[in-house]
C-alpha positions in Angstrom: -3.9 25.3 -39.1 0.4 25.8 -39.4 2.3 23.3 -40.6 5.2 24.5 -38.4 3.4 23.8 -35.6 4.5 20.1 -35.7 7.6 20.3 -34.1 6.1 23.4 -31.6 2.5 22.0 -30.5 0.7 18.9 -28.8 -2.0 18.2 -31.5 -3.3 14.3 -32.7 -6.7 12.7 -33.8 -6.1 9.6 -31.7 -5.3 8.2 -28.9 -2.2 6.7 -27.8 -0.6 4.1 -25.5 1.8 5.5 -22.6 4.8 3.4 -20.6 3.6 2.5 -17.2 6.0 2.9 -14.4 6.3 -0.6 -13.9 7.9 -2.7 -16.8 5.9 -5.3 -18.7 7.3 -8.2 -20.0 10.3 -7.7 -22.3 8.6 -8.9 -25.7 5.1 -7.1 -24.8 4.1 -3.5 -25.3 3.5 -1.3 -22.3 -0.2 -0.6 -21.4 -2.0 1.8 -22.2 -3.4 5.4 -20.4 -6.7 4.9 -21.9 -7.2 2.4 -19.9 -10.0 3.8 -17.7 -8.7 2.2 -14.3 -10.4 4.6 -11.1 -11.0 4.6 -7.6 -13.9 5.9 -5.8 -13.4 7.9 -2.5 -15.6 9.8 -0.1 -14.7 13.5 -0.1 -14.5 15.7 2.6 -18.0 17.2 2.3 -18.9 13.1 2.4 -19.9 13.7 -1.7 -18.5 9.9 -3.5 -15.5 11.0 -5.7 -14.6 9.2 -8.7 -10.9 9.3 -9.1 -9.6 8.7 -12.8 -5.8 7.8 -13.5 -3.4 10.5 -14.0 -3.2 12.8 -16.7 0.2 12.2 -18.1 0.8 15.6 -19.1 4.4 16.1 -20.3 3.6 12.7 -21.9 1.0 13.9 -23.9 2.7 17.3 -24.9 5.7 15.3 -25.8 3.6 12.7 -27.8 1.5 15.7 -29.6 4.5 17.4 -30.6 5.4 14.3 -32.5 2.7 12.9 -33.8 0.6 16.3 -34.9 0.3 16.8 -39.2 -1.5 19.3 -40.7 -5.2 19.6 -41.3 -6.4 18.7 -37.8 -7.6 21.1 -35.1 -5.4 22.3 -32.3 -6.1 19.3 -29.6 -5.9 20.6 -25.9 -7.4 17.3 -24.0 -7.6 14.0 -23.3 -10.7 11.9 -23.1 -11.8 9.5 -20.7 -14.4 6.9 -21.9 -16.8 6.3 -19.5 -20.5 5.3 -19.1 -22.3 6.3 -16.2 -25.8 7.7 -14.8 -27.3 9.0 -11.7 -28.1 5.1 -11.1 -24.6 3.9 -11.1 -22.4 7.1 -9.7 -22.8 9.6 -7.1 -25.3 9.6 -4.3 -29.2 10.8 -3.7 -30.3 13.0 -0.9 -33.8 14.0 -0.5 -34.6 17.8 0.8 -37.5 19.1 2.7 -38.8 21.2 -0.3 -39.4 18.8 -2.6 -36.5 18.8 -4.5 -34.2 15.5 -4.4 -30.3 16.8 -5.2 -27.8 14.0 -6.6 -24.0 14.9 -6.8 -20.8 13.5 -7.5 -17.2 14.7 -7.4 -14.5 13.5 -10.8 -11.3 14.0 -10.3 -8.3 13.5 -12.7 -5.2 13.8 -11.3 -2.6 16.3 -12.6 -5.6 17.7 -15.2 -5.9 21.4 -15.8 -9.1 21.9 -16.5 -12.1 19.3 -16.9 -15.2 19.5 -19.3 -18.0 16.9 -19.9 -20.0 15.2 -22.3 -23.0 13.8 -21.9 -23.8 11.2 -24.0 -27.8 11.4 -22.8 -28.9 14.6 -21.5 -33.4 14.6 -20.8 -33.7 17.2 -17.7 -37.7 17.1 -16.6 -39.0 20.5 -15.6 -37.8 22.7 -13.2 -34.9 20.8 -12.6 -31.4 22.0 -12.7 -27.7 20.7 -13.6 -24.9 23.1 -11.9 -21.0 22.3 -12.2 -19.0 23.7 -9.6 -15.1 24.1 -9.0 -13.9 21.7 -6.5 -14.4 24.3 -4.0 -17.6 25.9 -5.1 -15.7 29.3 -5.8 -16.6 29.0 -9.3 -19.8 27.7 -11.5 -20.9 27.1 -14.7 -24.3 28.2 -15.1 -27.2 25.7 -14.4 -28.7 23.8 -17.2 -32.1 23.3 -17.4 -35.0 22.0 -19.4 -34.4 24.3 -21.9 -31.1 22.5 -22.9 -33.0 19.6 -23.8 -32.0 19.0 -27.3 -33.7 16.6 -29.9 -29.9 14.7 -30.0 -30.4 14.4 -26.2 -26.5 15.4 -25.8 -25.2 17.7 -23.9 -21.1 19.3 -23.6 -20.6 21.7 -21.0 -17.8 24.3 -21.1 -14.5 23.5 -19.3 -13.8 24.2 -15.6 -10.5 24.9 -14.3 -8.7 22.4 -11.9 -8.3 18.8 -11.3 -11.7 18.2 -9.8 -15.7 19.1 -10.4 -18.5 18.6 -8.5 -21.7 17.7 -10.5 -25.1 18.6 -9.3 -28.6 17.6 -10.4 -31.3 18.7 -8.5 -34.9 17.8 -9.7 -38.2 17.5 -8.1 -38.9 14.6 -6.0 -42.0 13.3 -7.9 -39.8 13.9 -11.3 -36.6 12.1 -10.4 -37.3 9.3 -12.5 -37.6 11.8 -15.8 -34.1 12.8 -15.3 -32.0 11.0 -18.1 -28.3 12.0 -17.1 -25.6 9.5 -18.8 -21.9 10.4 -18.6 -20.2 9.3 -22.1 -16.8 11.5 -21.5 -14.2 13.4 -19.1 -12.4 15.5 -20.8 -8.9 16.5 -18.8 -7.5 19.0 -20.3 -3.2 18.8 -20.5 -2.1 22.8 -21.6 -0.3 23.6 -18.4 0.6 27.1 -18.2 2.9 26.1 -15.7 4.8 23.5 -17.1 7.8 24.2 -19.2 6.8 22.1 -22.1 3.9 22.9 -22.5 3.5 25.8 -25.7 1.6 29.1 -25.1 0.8 31.6 -27.7 3.5 33.8 -28.7 4.5 37.2 -27.2 4.5 38.8 -30.6 0.4 38.7 -30.6 -1.4 41.6 -29.6 -4.4 41.4 -27.1 -7.9 42.3 -28.5 -8.2 45.4 -25.8 -5.0 47.1 -26.6 -5.3 50.2 -28.6 -4.2 48.4 -31.9 -7.8 47.5 -31.6 -10.0 50.3 -31.0 -10.9 50.6 -34.5 -12.3 47.1 -34.6 -14.1 47.0 -31.3 -17.5 45.5 -33.0 -15.8 42.7 -35.2 -13.9 41.4 -32.1 -17.2 40.9 -30.1 -18.2 38.5 -33.3 -15.2 36.1 -33.0 -15.5 33.1 -30.5 -13.4 30.4 -29.6 -15.0 27.0 -29.5 -14.1 23.3 -28.5 -15.8 19.9 -30.3 -15.9 16.8 -29.0 -14.5 18.4 -25.5 -10.8 17.9 -26.6 -10.3 20.2 -30.2 -10.2 23.5 -30.1 -10.7 26.3 -32.8 -11.8 29.7 -33.8 -14.9 31.8 -35.7 -17.1 34.5 -35.9 -20.8 35.4 -35.7 -22.0 36.5 -39.3 -24.9 38.6 -40.1 -27.3 38.0 -43.0 -29.0 39.9 -45.6 -32.5 39.5 -43.4 -30.4 41.2 -40.7 -32.6 39.7 -38.6 -29.8 38.4 -35.9 -29.8 34.8 -36.7 -27.1 33.1 -34.9 -24.6 32.1 -37.8 -21.0 31.2 -36.8 -18.7 30.7 -39.5 -15.3 28.5 -38.9 -13.3 25.9 -40.5 -14.5 22.5 -42.2 -11.1 20.9 -41.0 -12.0 21.7 -37.6 -14.5 18.6 -38.1 -17.7 19.9 -37.0 -20.0 17.6 -39.1 -23.9 16.5 -38.1 -22.6 14.1 -35.7 -20.2 16.4 -33.5 -22.0 19.1 -34.1 -23.8 18.8 -30.6 -20.3 18.4 -28.8 -19.7 22.4 -29.9 -19.2 24.9 -27.3 -18.3 28.3 -28.0 -16.8 30.7 -25.7 -17.7 34.6 -26.7 -15.9 37.4 -25.1 -13.0 35.5 -24.1 -9.8 38.1 -23.8 -7.5 39.6 -21.3 -8.6 42.5 -19.3 -5.6 44.2 -19.5 -3.2 44.8 -22.7 0.0 42.9 -22.4 2.6 44.7 -24.4 3.6 43.0 -27.8 6.5 41.0 -27.3 6.8 41.0 -23.5 6.9 38.0 -21.3 3.4 38.8 -19.6 2.3 38.7 -23.4 3.6 35.2 -24.1 2.2 33.9 -20.9 -1.5 32.8 -19.1 -4.1 35.4 -19.2 -7.1 36.2 -17.0 -10.0 35.8 -19.3 -13.4 34.1 -18.2 -15.2 31.5 -20.2 -18.2 32.0 -18.6 -20.3 33.1 -21.3 -21.0 30.3 -23.5 -23.2 28.4 -26.2 -23.2 24.6 -26.1 -24.4 22.9 -29.4 -24.4 24.0 -33.0 -26.4 22.7 -36.1 -24.5 22.8 -39.3 -26.1 24.9 -42.4 -23.2 24.4 -45.0 -19.9 23.1 -45.5 -17.3 22.7 -48.1 -13.9 21.4 -47.8 -12.4 23.2 -51.5 -12.8 26.6 -49.5 -12.2 25.2 -45.9 -15.8 26.7 -44.9 -18.4 25.7 -42.2 -21.3 27.8 -41.4 -23.6 26.5 -38.1 -26.1 28.3 -36.5 -25.6 27.9 -32.4 -29.0 25.2 -31.2 -30.3 28.3 -29.0 -30.7 32.0 -30.1 -26.9 33.8 -28.1 -28.0 35.2 -25.1 -28.1 39.2 -25.5 -26.5 39.9 -22.5 -23.8 38.6 -23.9 -23.4 42.1 -26.1 -22.0 40.6 -29.0 -21.8 41.9 -32.6 -22.9 39.8 -36.4 -19.9 40.7 -38.7 -20.7 42.0 -42.4 -19.2 39.5 -45.2 -18.0 40.4 -48.0 -18.1 37.8 -50.9 -17.5 40.0 -53.6 -14.6 39.7 -56.0 -12.8 42.5 -55.0 -9.3 41.6 -53.0 -8.5 43.9 -50.1 -5.5 46.0 -49.8 -4.6 44.3 -46.2 -5.6 42.3 -44.2 -7.1 42.2 -40.3 -7.3 38.7 -38.4 -9.1 38.2 -35.2 -8.3 34.7 -33.3 -7.9 32.5 -30.2 -4.1 31.6 -30.7 -2.9 28.3 -28.5 -6.4 27.2 -26.6 -5.7 31.1 -25.1 -7.4 34.5 -24.9 -8.2 36.5 -28.2 -6.0 38.4 -30.4 -5.7 40.4 -33.1 -3.2 40.9 -36.1 -2.3 43.1 -39.3 -1.4 42.5 -42.4 -0.4 45.5 -44.9 -0.1 43.8 -48.4 -2.7 42.9 -50.7 -4.1 39.9 -50.6 -4.2 37.4 -53.8 -6.0 34.6 -55.0 -4.3 30.9 -54.9 -5.1 27.5 -54.0 -4.2 26.4 -50.6 -0.3 27.2 -49.8 0.1 28.1 -53.2 2.1 31.1 -53.9 1.1 32.0 -57.8 -2.1 33.3 -58.9 -4.6 31.1 -60.7 -7.3 31.8 -63.1 -9.7 30.6 -60.4 -7.7 30.0 -57.2 -10.0 29.2 -53.8 -8.1 30.8 -51.2 -7.2 33.9 -50.2 -3.0 34.2 -49.5 -1.9 36.9 -46.6 1.7 37.0 -47.6 3.3 38.0 -44.1 2.0 39.5 -41.0 3.6 43.0 -40.1 1.9 43.3 -36.6 1.1 39.6 -34.5 0.7 36.5 -36.0 -1.4 33.3 -35.9 -1.1 30.0 -34.4 -2.8 26.9 -33.7 -5.9 27.4 -32.1 -6.4 30.0 -34.7 -7.8 27.8 -37.4 -11.7 29.0 -38.9 -11.0 32.4 -37.1 -11.9 35.4 -39.9 -10.1 37.8 -41.9 -11.5 40.9 -42.7 -11.0 43.5 -45.6 -9.5 46.7 -43.5 -11.4 49.1 -46.0 -15.1 48.0 -45.4 -14.5 45.8 -42.0 -16.5 42.7 -43.6 -15.2 38.8 -43.7 -13.2 37.7 -46.5 -12.2 34.4 -45.4 -11.8 32.2 -42.8 -8.3 31.0 -42.0 -7.6 27.2 -43.2 -3.4 27.2 -42.0 -0.4 28.7 -43.1 3.4 29.1 -41.8 3.1 32.2 -39.6 4.4 32.0 -36.6 6.2 35.2 -33.9 9.4 33.5 -35.6 8.2 33.0 -39.2 7.5 35.6 -41.3 5.7 33.1 -44.1 2.5 33.2 -45.3 -1.1 31.9 -44.4 -4.0 31.3 -46.4 -7.8 31.5 -46.0 -10.6 30.1 -47.5 -12.2 32.8 -49.8 -16.0 33.5 -48.9 -15.9 34.9 -53.1 -15.9 31.3 -53.6 -17.9 30.0 -50.7 -20.7 32.2 -51.5 -22.1 30.0 -53.8 -19.6 26.9 -53.2 -21.2 23.7 -54.3 -24.4 24.6 -55.9 -26.5 23.4 -53.1 -28.1 25.0 -49.7 -25.7 22.5 -48.0 -22.6 23.3 -49.7 -22.7 27.3 -49.8 -23.0 30.3 -47.6 -25.8 32.4 -50.0 -28.8 29.9 -49.1 -28.0 30.8 -45.4 -26.8 35.0 -46.0 -28.8 35.5 -48.7 -32.0 33.7 -48.2 -34.0 36.0 -50.1 -31.5 35.5 -53.4 -31.4 39.6 -53.5 -28.1 39.3 -55.5 -26.4 41.2 -52.9 -23.3 39.7 -52.0 -21.6 42.3 -49.7 -23.0 43.6 -46.6 -22.4 45.5 -42.8 -22.6 43.8 -39.8 -25.1 44.4 -36.7 -25.3 44.9 -33.1 -27.9 42.5 -31.5 -31.0 44.7 -30.7 -30.2 47.2 -28.4 -32.4 46.3 -25.9 -33.6 43.4 -23.6 -37.1 42.2 -23.2 -37.7 39.5 -20.3 -41.1 37.8 -19.3 -42.1 36.9 -16.2 -43.6 34.2 -16.0 -41.5 32.3 -18.4 -44.0 29.5 -19.2 -47.9 30.1 -18.1 -50.7 27.1 -17.4 -53.9 28.4 -16.4 -57.7 27.1 -16.2 -60.1 29.0 -18.6 -62.3 29.7 -15.5 -59.8 32.4 -14.2 -61.1 34.3 -18.0 -57.4 36.2 -18.2 -53.6 35.5 -17.0 -51.0 38.4 -17.0 -47.6 38.2 -17.7 -45.0 40.8 -17.0 -42.6 42.4 -19.3 -39.1 44.3 -18.4 -37.5 45.9 -21.4 -33.8 47.0 -20.5 -31.6 49.1 -22.6 -27.7 48.7 -23.6 -25.5 51.8 -22.9 -26.5 54.8 -25.5 -30.3 53.4 -26.4 -33.6 55.2 -25.5 -35.6 54.8 -27.8 -39.2 53.2 -28.1 -40.3 50.0 -28.4 -43.5 48.3 -29.6 -45.1 45.0 -28.3 -46.9 42.9 -30.0 -48.1 39.2 -29.6 -49.2 36.3 -31.6 -49.6 32.7 -31.2 -52.0 32.8 -27.8 -54.8 30.5 -27.4 -57.4 30.4 -30.1 -60.2 32.7 -29.2 -57.9 34.7 -27.1 -57.6 38.5 -27.0 -54.3 40.1 -26.0 -53.7 43.9 -24.9 -50.7 45.1 -23.7 -50.3 48.3 -21.0 -49.1 50.1 -22.5 -48.0 48.8 -26.1 -44.8 51.1 -26.5 -42.2 51.5 -24.1 -39.5 54.1 -23.5 -36.5 51.8 -22.6 -36.2 51.4 -20.1 -39.7 50.2 -18.8 -41.7 47.7 -18.1 -45.2 46.3 -19.6 -48.3 44.0 -18.9 -49.6 41.7 -21.2 -53.0 40.5 -20.3 -54.3 37.1 -22.2 -58.1 37.9 -21.9 -61.3 35.5 -23.3 -60.2 32.7 -22.0 -63.3 31.2 -21.1 -64.3 31.1 -24.7 -61.2 29.9 -25.8 -60.0 26.4 -27.5 -57.9 24.9 -24.8 -54.9 23.2 -25.4 -50.7 23.6 -25.9 -49.5 27.2 -27.4 -46.3 29.1 -27.8 -47.3 32.7 -27.2 -45.0 34.9 -28.9 -43.7 38.3 -27.7 -42.2 40.7 -30.1 -40.5 44.2 -29.3 -39.5 45.9 -32.3 -37.6 49.2 -32.6 -36.6 50.3 -35.7 -35.3 47.7 -37.9 -34.3 45.7 -34.3 -36.7 43.1 -32.8 -36.4 40.6 -29.9 -38.8 37.8 -29.3 -39.2 35.8 -26.5 -41.6 32.2 -26.5 -43.8 31.7 -23.7 -45.0 28.0 -23.6 -48.9 28.7 -22.4 -50.9 25.8 -21.7 -55.1 26.3 -21.4 -57.1 24.0 -19.6 -60.8 24.4 -20.1 -62.2 21.9 -17.4 -60.7 19.0 -14.9 -59.8 15.8 -16.8 -61.6 12.6 -16.4 -60.1 9.9 -14.6 -57.7 7.4 -16.9 -58.6 4.2 -17.7 -55.8 1.4 -16.9 -55.2 -0.9 -19.6 -51.9 -2.8 -19.6 -51.0 -4.9 -17.5 -54.5 -6.1 -17.4 -55.8 -6.3 -13.8 -54.5 -9.2 -11.8 -51.7 -10.0 -14.2 -49.2 -12.6 -12.6 -45.3 -14.0 -14.0 -44.8 -10.2 -15.1 -41.1 -8.9 -15.2 -39.5 -6.9 -12.3 -39.4 -4.0 -14.7 -43.2 -3.6 -16.5 -44.2 -1.2 -18.4 -47.7 0.4 -17.3 -50.1 1.9 -20.0 -53.3 4.0 -19.5 -55.7 5.5 -21.7 -55.3 9.4 -22.5 -57.7 11.3 -20.5 -59.5 14.3 -22.4 -57.6 17.3 -21.1 -54.7 16.0 -18.7 -51.3 17.6 -19.0 -49.8 15.0 -16.5 -50.5 11.9 -14.7 -49.4 11.4 -11.4 -48.5 7.5 -10.9 -48.4 5.5 -7.6 -47.4 1.6 -7.4 -47.7 0.1 -3.9 -46.7 -3.3 -2.4 -50.3 -2.8 0.0 -54.1 -2.1 -0.7 -53.4 1.5 0.6 -50.9 2.7 -1.1 -48.9 3.3 2.5 -45.9 1.4 0.7 -44.9 3.3 -2.4 -42.5 1.5 -4.7 -43.0 3.8 -7.4 -44.4 7.9 -7.2 -44.2 9.4 -10.5 -45.3 12.7 -12.4 -45.5 11.5 -16.2 -46.1 13.3 -19.1 -47.4 10.5 -21.1 -49.3 7.2 -21.3 -47.2 5.1 -20.3 -44.2 4.3 -17.8 -41.6 2.1 -17.6 -40.2 0.9 -14.2 -36.9 1.8 -14.2 -36.0 -0.1 -10.4 -36.6 -3.2 -10.4 -39.9 -4.6 -8.4 -39.4 -7.1 -5.4 -40.0 -10.7 -7.3 -42.9 -12.7 -6.6 -45.2 -9.6 -4.9 -48.3 -8.6 -5.9 -48.5 -4.7 -6.4 -51.2 -2.0 -6.6 -51.4 0.4 -9.0 -53.7 3.3 -9.9 -53.0 6.9 -11.9 -54.4 10.5 -11.5 -55.0 12.6 -14.3 -54.0 16.8 -13.4 -53.9 19.8 -15.3 -54.2 23.6 -14.6 -58.0 23.2 -13.8 -57.5 20.1 -10.9 -56.9 16.7 -10.8 -59.4 14.1 -11.9 -61.1 11.6 -9.6 -58.1 9.0 -9.2 -58.3 5.8 -11.8 -59.3 1.8 -11.1 -56.7 0.1 -9.0 -55.1 -2.6 -10.7 -52.9 -5.1 -9.1 -50.1 -7.1 -10.9 -48.0 -10.0 -9.6 -43.9 -9.9 -10.5 -42.4 -13.3 -11.3 -39.8 -14.7 -9.2 -36.7 -13.2 -8.9 -33.6 -15.3 -10.1 -33.2 -17.9 -7.2 -36.4 -17.0 -5.8 -38.6 -20.1 -4.9 -42.3 -19.0 -5.8 -45.2 -20.0 -3.7 -45.5 -23.6 -4.6 -42.4 -24.2 -2.6 -40.2 -22.7 0.2 -36.4 -22.3 0.4 -33.8 -24.6 1.7 -30.4 -23.5 2.5 -27.7 -25.8 1.3 -25.0 -24.5 2.0 -24.0 -21.3 4.0 -20.9 -19.5 5.6 -20.3 -16.0 6.6 -16.4 -16.4 6.7 -17.1 -15.6 10.3 -15.9 -18.6 12.6 -12.6 -19.9 10.8 -11.9 -21.6 7.4 -14.2 -24.0 7.4 -12.5 -26.8 5.4 -11.9 -23.8 2.6 -8.4 -24.7 0.9 -6.2 -22.6 -1.6 -5.4 -25.8 -3.1 -3.8 -25.8 -6.6 -2.6 -21.8 -6.7 0.9 -20.9 -8.3 2.9 -17.8 -7.7 2.1 -16.2 -4.5 -0.9 -17.2 -3.2 -2.9 -14.2 -0.6 -6.2 -15.8 0.1 -6.7 -14.9 4.1 -9.6 -14.0 6.0 -9.6 -10.7 6.0 -11.4 -7.6 8.3 -10.6 -5.2 5.5 -14.1 -5.2 4.0 -17.3 -7.6 4.6 -20.9 -7.3 3.7 -21.9 -8.7 6.6 -20.1 -9.2 10.2 -16.3 -9.0 10.1 -14.6 -11.2 7.8 -14.5 -12.0 4.5 -12.2 -14.1 2.3 -9.7 -11.8 0.0 -7.0 -12.1 -2.5 -4.2 -9.4 -3.5 -4.7 -8.7 -7.3 -0.5 -8.4 -7.6 2.0 -6.9 -10.2 3.2 -10.4 -10.4 2.3 -13.1 -12.4 -0.3 -15.8 -10.2 -3.2 -18.2 -10.2 -4.5 -17.6 -6.6 -7.1 -20.3 -5.9 -9.7 -20.5 -3.1 -12.1 -24.0 -2.9 -15.0 -24.3 -1.2 -15.5 -27.9 0.8 -18.2 -30.5 -0.8 -21.8 -29.3 -1.4 -24.2 -31.7 -1.8 -26.9 -30.1 -4.7 -30.3 -32.7 -4.3 -31.8 -33.6 -7.2 -35.2 -32.5 -7.8 -35.6 -29.1 -5.9 -34.7 -26.5 -8.8 -33.4 -24.0 -9.2 -30.3 -24.0 -7.3 -28.8 -21.1 -6.7 -25.2 -19.6 -5.5 -25.5 -16.2 -4.3 -22.4 -14.6 -2.9 -21.2 -11.1 -2.1 -18.1 -9.6 -3.4 -15.9 -6.4 -3.9 -13.3 -5.9 -6.3 -10.5 -2.8 -7.5 -9.1 -5.6 -10.2 -6.8 -4.6 -12.9 -9.5 -3.5 -16.2 -8.4 -3.0 -19.7 -10.2 -0.7 -21.4 -14.2 -0.2 -21.1 -15.0 -4.0 -21.3 -12.0 -6.2 -20.6 -9.6 -7.3 -18.1 -5.5 -7.2 -17.7 -6.2 -9.5 -14.3 -9.6 -11.3 -13.1 -11.3 -13.6 -11.0 -13.2 -16.2 -12.4 -15.9 -18.8 -10.8 -15.5 -22.8 -11.3 -17.2 -25.7 -10.6 -15.7 -29.4 -9.7 -18.2 -32.5 -9.3 -14.8 -34.5 -8.2 -12.4 -31.9 -6.8 -9.7 -32.6 -9.1 -11.0 -31.3 -12.3 -12.9 -27.9 -12.4 -15.2 -26.0 -15.4 -15.5 -22.0 -15.5 -19.1 -20.9 -14.6 -20.2 -19.7 -18.6 -21.8 -16.2 -18.1 -25.1 -17.6 -18.9 -25.4 -19.0 -16.1 -25.0 -15.9 -14.2 -28.2 -14.2 -13.3 -27.8 -11.6 -11.0 -25.5 -9.4 -9.7 -23.2 -8.4 -12.2 -21.9 -10.6 -15.2 -18.3 -10.8 -15.9 -16.9 -7.8 -17.1 -14.9 -8.8 -20.6 -11.7 -11.4 -21.6 -8.5 -11.5 -19.8 -5.8 -10.5 -22.0 -2.9 -12.8 -23.0 -0.3 -10.3 -23.4 1.4 -9.9 -19.8 1.1 -13.8 -18.9 -1.9 -14.0 -16.7 -2.7 -17.9 -16.4 -6.3 -17.2 -16.7 -5.6 -15.0 -20.5 -8.4 -15.9 -22.7 -11.2 -16.4 -19.9 -13.9 -14.1 -19.4 -13.9 -12.8 -16.0 -14.7 -10.2 -13.5 -12.3 -7.1 -12.9 -12.3 -3.2 -12.4 -15.4 -2.5 -10.7 -15.3 -0.5 -7.4 -18.6 1.6 -8.4 -20.6 -1.7 -7.7 -20.2 -2.2 -3.6 -21.5 -5.2 -1.3 -24.7 -3.1 -0.8 -25.9 -3.7 -4.3 -26.5 -7.2 -4.2 -25.0 -10.7 -4.4 -23.9 -12.1 -7.2 -26.6 -14.8 -8.1 -25.5 -17.9 -10.4 -27.7 -21.0 -11.6 -26.4 -24.3 -10.3 -28.9 -26.4 -11.9 -26.7 -28.4 -14.3 -25.3 -30.1 -11.5 -28.5 -31.3 -9.6 -28.1 -34.6 -7.8 -24.6 -34.0 -7.7 -21.7 -33.1 -4.5 -19.9 -30.2 -6.0 -16.6 -27.6 -5.0 -16.5 -24.2 -5.6 -13.4 -22.8 -6.6 -12.8 -18.6 -6.8 -9.5 -18.0 -8.9 -8.0 -14.7 -9.3 -5.5 -14.6 -12.4 -2.9 -11.7 -12.3 -0.1 -10.9 -15.1 3.5 -9.3 -14.5 3.0 -5.5 -13.9 0.5 -3.5 -12.2 -1.4 -4.0 -8.5 -4.6 -3.4 -7.2 -6.7 -3.7 -4.2 -8.1 -7.3 -4.8 -11.3 -9.7 -4.6 -13.1 -9.4 -1.4 -16.0 -13.0 -1.3 -18.5 -12.6 1.6 -21.5 -14.5 2.9 -21.4 -17.7 0.6 -24.8 -19.6 0.4 -26.4 -21.6 -1.8 -30.2 -22.6 -2.1 -32.7 -24.8 -3.6 -36.6 -24.6 -4.0 -38.2 -28.1 -2.4 -41.9 -28.8 -1.7 -41.1 -29.5 1.9 -38.6 -30.2 4.7 -34.8 -31.4 3.6 -31.9 -31.3 5.7 -29.9 -28.8 6.1 -25.8 -28.6 6.2 -24.8 -25.6 7.4 -20.9 -24.6 7.1 -20.8 -23.2 10.5 -19.3 -26.6 11.8 -19.8 -28.9 8.7 -22.0 -31.6 10.2 -21.2 -34.8 8.0 -18.4 -33.2 5.7 -16.0 -35.7 4.1 
């Protein structure tokens, strides 16, 4: 990375604070834009829209200009840390085709691009995840079960614009198997139309220009990539001595690709301008039209060393042959090149090419003299083009043999600066630290041939497609066919020999024909299944033409007979007192591939509460079941020969839900107010500053009215006090429930700037806050209120920003058992600080109940008979 960029480019490795438009207290620091304050809206299409706080593009660029330091990758986006899933955000709709669809829109005002980081991605069979631009005119190819990684993460490419539509589509019976948890919304702030933004220098040369004609192969090997959705570097696909097309990618150590970040790497291939913009022209210094549609998500680190600033990774899945990439050759000999050619992605922009005519010299990083055992190659100056931020990790080529001799570490070069660049030298990286984890040799010469310089290669000049891509068959079918299509790249018309391995034990394989003139087709027949061993196999189908080969792996499941009925194990038949989300287990059924689990609240299974296909032999119910309810459950084993007889039906009974009475008692209402018939004895006693508690028609859980207090941008302590409520001595549980909707200023993921609390008093004068342990349902306090900005409730646990939890999510439940036998007042209290106003807090349908053995007098809120 270039040292001169400190005065030019927006880069930082930490989040930072920005001033708000409303001034805080004089001695207090400004609040941070890391505050994930957001709103939920509905788009014109009815889809829920998550709206984050506005991206302050100018301020981000300014801050990065001032804080960038050498040795950091180029930053192009700001992360918004979130914690959402398909159960807490967005909307599900049921289709008529057996599929359910989940959608949500994500908007970051002023963002120029958005990419996403999923901390949990598990896609069931036949499911898809697709990202669209706001108007659906552009999309990222569908992610499927093939994108399930061992690390369980998924990081997406960027889509231009400030809003994207996220859509998951899964089979109805596999809906509960979908695991989709969003951890980071990464908003791009590099804005080509912002006069403060820094574009790549106009002296750069597009790779499609005539200067690149002699380097067409090597150009196809170079890619740009993002790490963590926010940082950006370059690198190159490299060949190895086996010439086997393994997708190794060479980049820089300082770009920060490690075992903990490797899942977040997204490599963009063939990202280049479609025309040659004349070097030195305004067009060359402006935005291009390159596409980022071709990408690889996720890599595995193979070798890395800080001494020569190299990292070698392998893509998580083989690169798509349709991308028409090239694997560049490598020269790790001690021979010094007479000049240099660099291919790179400056400034998060399209691919460029640069030329240096002076011989390379060996120095230490940023050194100018030739040491006895230097680690870097020095490019004295670039005669055509340059390198810039984002070029880090890009390859430098020996112009004599067109092989990579190093990757960019850093330097001073720029369009207006003729000073040097330094590249980590492959000659030193070859043996590196002497272990596979610290060198190139173990990966690029795995057979230890001793060769240190070798040519590049194209991808195979033909393609191989299979249909179907997965096979499931019963042995009674005797045989099954797989269709093969062999395509050819331009200029290839050779013969492709076909072979197969990994078929079911005891089966046979035959191709018709076994040799295909590309382009062409063939059929693979897997026969002898009646005598083959049942099981799950990976059938590898390989096409070979000379030294080139392509392999496609087809998961192949063979069943020999329908399975037997599974035996249910846990919970035991007739079990009682179970939690609301029990784990149901059963014994494996021989030959079963999947199990169809059903749970119902009736013996005839008409009222299904769980209807799910499960691959294992247990299932943790994800959605709470009704309390104090008998449930019936059964399991059917299935495979490709058919379904087993349904299992025996077991029953279990769930324990009473929080605040619910069990079968031995009846629920008695001690107090109830739906806020529909006046103030009914509620007061705002003790409020300080402005008090805004009022009966409002803006948002109500039931009827027309709810209590409402505005989250002010000034210091206030707003108190809403209930009339006295008499709690009996021996009728536990005693439970308060109330509905609420709130948009109260939050501070980070787990703290509050403003906040609401609940208090209880037994004398009408001294109030004590209800502790978190007594909130038994409906959402605990979000976090502690900060004391920096003068909030009277500073230091208290409180409820704040939560528009993702509307009234319909259910009431807050509070255990009032500590006050049995006493008369109490409830107090809803909203504390605000000196800046930033939000919509506020709505409270509705306040109710107190007990569980008693017989009838007791009921005091209703309407009329308040007997109230003091």
